[in-house]
C-alpha positions in Angstrom: 80.5 106.7 99.4 80.2 109.0 96.9 77.8 105.6 94.6 79.3 107.4 91.0 83.2 107.6 92.4 82.7 104.2 93.7 81.0 102.7 90.3 84.4 104.5 88.9 86.8 103.3 90.6 85.1 99.3 90.7 85.6 99.2 87.1 88.8 100.7 87.4 89.6 97.9 89.8 87.4 95.3 88.0 89.1 97.1 84.4 93.1 96.2 85.9 91.3 92.9 87.2 89.5 91.7 85.0 92.0 90.7 82.4 93.9 87.9 82.2 96.8 89.7 80.9 96.8 92.1 83.6 95.4 90.4 86.6 99.2 88.5 86.1 101.3 91.3 86.2 99.4 92.9 88.2 100.1 89.5 91.0 103.8 89.1 90.1 104.0 93.4 90.2 101.1 95.1 92.7 100.0 98.2 90.6 96.0 98.9 91.3 97.1 101.1 94.6 99.7 103.1 91.7 97.0 103.4 89.5 95.0 104.7 91.5 96.5 107.7 93.4 97.6 108.7 89.7 94.5 108.7 87.8 92.1 109.9 91.5 94.0 111.5 93.7 96.9 114.0 91.9 94.6 115.0 90.9 92.5 116.6 93.4 96.5 117.5 95.2 97.1 119.7 91.6 93.8 121.5 91.9 93.8 122.1 95.2 97.4 123.3 94.9 95.9 125.4 92.6 92.5 127.4 94.5 94.6 127.4 97.3 97.2 129.3 95.4 93.7 131.3 93.4 93.2 131.6 97.2 88.9 130.8 95.5 88.3 129.4 99.3 85.5 127.5 98.5 86.6 125.4 96.0 89.3 125.1 97.9 86.9 123.2 100.4 85.9 121.4 98.0 88.9 119.7 96.4 89.4 118.9 100.2 86.6 117.3 100.1 87.1 114.7 97.7 90.5 114.0 98.4 89.4 113.0 101.5 86.3 111.3 99.9 89.1 109.2 97.3 91.7 108.8 99.8 88.6 107.0 101.9 87.2 105.3 98.7 91.0 103.6 98.2 91.0 102.8 100.9 88.1 100.5 101.2 88.1 99.6 97.6 91.9 98.9 98.9 92.4 97.5 101.7 95.6 96.0 101.4 98.9 96.7 98.9 101.5 94.0 99.6 101.8 94.5 103.2 100.6 98.0 103.0 97.3 98.5 105.4 96.3 101.1 103.0 93.9 103.0 105.7 96.3 103.4 108.3 98.8 105.1 106.0 96.0 106.9 104.8 95.6 107.8 108.8 99.3 108.0 109.7 100.6 110.3 106.6 97.6 112.6 105.7 95.5 112.6 108.1 97.3 115.3 109.9 98.0 116.8 107.0 94.6 116.9 105.6 93.4 118.9 108.5 95.6 122.1 108.0 94.6 122.1 105.5 91.1 122.2 106.7 92.1 125.3 109.1 93.3 127.4 107.0 91.0 127.5 104.0 88.2 127.8 106.9 90.6 131.0 107.7 91.1 131.5 104.3 94.7 131.6 105.7 97.3 131.7 101.7 100.2 131.3 104.3 99.1 128.8 106.6 97.6 127.3 103.3 100.7 127.1 101.7 102.6 125.6 104.6 99.6 122.7 105.3 99.7 122.4 101.0 103.2 121.4 101.8 103.6 119.6 104.6 100.5 117.0 102.8 103.2 117.5 99.9 106.1 115.9 101.8 103.9 113.7 103.5 102.5 112.4 100.3 106.6 111.5 99.5 107.6 110.3 103.4 105.2 108.2 102.0 106.1 106.6 99.0 109.6 106.9 100.3 108.1 104.3 103.2 107.1 102.1 101.5 110.4 101.5 98.1 108.5 104.1 95.6 110.8 107.0 96.3 111.3 108.0 92.4 107.8 108.9 92.4 108.4 113.2 93.4 105.4 115.6 94.1 105.7 118.8 94.2 103.0 121.8 94.4 102.1 122.6 91.3 104.5 124.6 89.3 102.5 125.8 85.6 98.5 125.2 85.2 98.4 121.6 84.9 94.3 122.2 84.6 93.8 124.9 81.4 90.7 124.9 81.4 89.8 125.4 84.3 89.6 129.0 86.0 91.0 128.9 89.1 90.3 132.4 90.7 87.6 133.2 93.3 83.7 133.1 91.5 82.8 136.9 90.8 78.6 136.4 90.7 
């Protein structure tokens, strides 16, 4: 795990759990997983989709790697949420779609990428529904979420 990412995640978890009121609320309504997913995973999902839409395969490969690392980091920092094993959840829901994305990116195939990205997004939503979070519905980006970043391939 990269030390900077580990530090950011550790600080985030510590901040949530360190304040007594938040720690008590955390025991009653565990939100740390949701906080980590929103803070770290959701932006990677969005950027991966935007890079693939722009057919910036080099950047898409980077974001896919970052997404994998982020999920691994979360599984290490928060291995269990309620009765959910985070490593098992990652393995059972997103491992195959992440592999399909890797294949699509290596092939530089936009249609294959779109299908695999759809599989990843569907896997996220399946996980949400299976753990009483059906209200959290993930979709492909519909607008440019990161207007300060150009997702087109570099022309060097």
